[in-house]
Residue, then its C-alpha position, 0 to 999 in steps of 0.5 A: m040207292k044203286k041197283n046191281l043185277f045178278f043173273d043165272v044163265g040156264s032157264t034164265l037167259l037160255y035153254p037146251r036145244t034138245k030140252e035136256w041139258f046133257i043131251p047134245p044137239n047132234y045126239n041122233n047123228i052120233l048115236g043113230d036110232i036111240d030111245f030119247d027117253l032112255l037116253k034122258k034116264y041115264t044122263a040124269k042117273n049119272k049127273f053126279l059124275l059132273d060134280e067135279r070142282n075146279i074145272n078151269t078149261e074147256e079141255e078139262e070140261y071135255e075130259m069130264f064129259s067124255k068120262y060121263y058119256l062113257k058111263v051113260l053109254t055103258d048103262l045103255n049097253y051101247t058097245q059099238n066104238i064106245g070110247k069114240i062115241a063118248k068123245e063125240l058126244a062130249y065134243d058136241c056138248v062142250y064145243n057146239d054153241d048150238k046146244f043152247v038157244f037164247y030166249k029171243e028178248v035176251k040180247r035186246e033187253l040186256k043191252k038196255l039194262a046194261k045202260i042203267y045197272d051193273m050186271y053180273i052172272i052167277s051160274d052153276a056151269w062150266p068154262s064153255t059158258y064163257r065162250i058161249l056168252k062171248d060168241y053171242g055178243i053179251y059177255n061184255l055187258f056184264k061186269n063179272v061172270y062167276i062160274s061155279s066150276d071155275l071157282g070150285y063152289k056151286k050156288s048151293d054151297k052158299t060161298l059163291f054168293e059171298i064171292a059175288l058180293e065182294n066187289v059191290s058196295p054193302n049199300d047197294s041193292n042187289y037183285f038175283i034173278d033165277d028160275r029156281f026157288d031153292l037158290l033164291q032162298i039161299s041168295e036171300k040169306y046173303g041180302f040179295i033181293p030175289i026175283i024168280i023168272d018163271r018162263e013157263d008159269k010153273e012156280l008159285t012163290n011169294y017172290i017177285e015174279v017175271r016171265n022174261l027180261t022185258q017184264l024185268r026191265h019194266l019192274l025195276k023202274i018201279i021197285 
């Protein structure tokens, strides 16, 4: 039976350089001396502003993040050139590839896996993700990349999994590799075989578990 691999991106293939998804790498240069924990608090508080659907271009993504950071800065009582600073943060977040770090084995292992399996991406992300995957040289290893903002659905909406299955045979074995237990549960309802990638050994689940893509490659040989 043919095996297809569907990967998440965040905490599966890469992680944020600042360890926070919405604090871009040059935040210190842009904001000056600022309390990181306070910035973390208000970026998390205002995350709902990033739930816009049908964000199809990086320009639209930039505009969304500009509004988001404007609200974050307002909550921080940051008043100096607030509009300009919000745009600088948004630019760093959207257009700076260095905001993410790929795990060290990712490119090597994906190249090996692509020789054996058809691979796909299913990710709750924005259009800049396409560019980041291309710039890192792994985009063409995937048969298709399904990004939530582009399609208007998130993984939790369930429809994203239905869309991803449209171009594979119902007789295939489809593996979904993600770091989140709740999303693996949803994928299972659509016939995916869930594999949790737990790079920090945090989760305790009944699902098949791997720490990295090297372990995944060896596992797939025997299941």
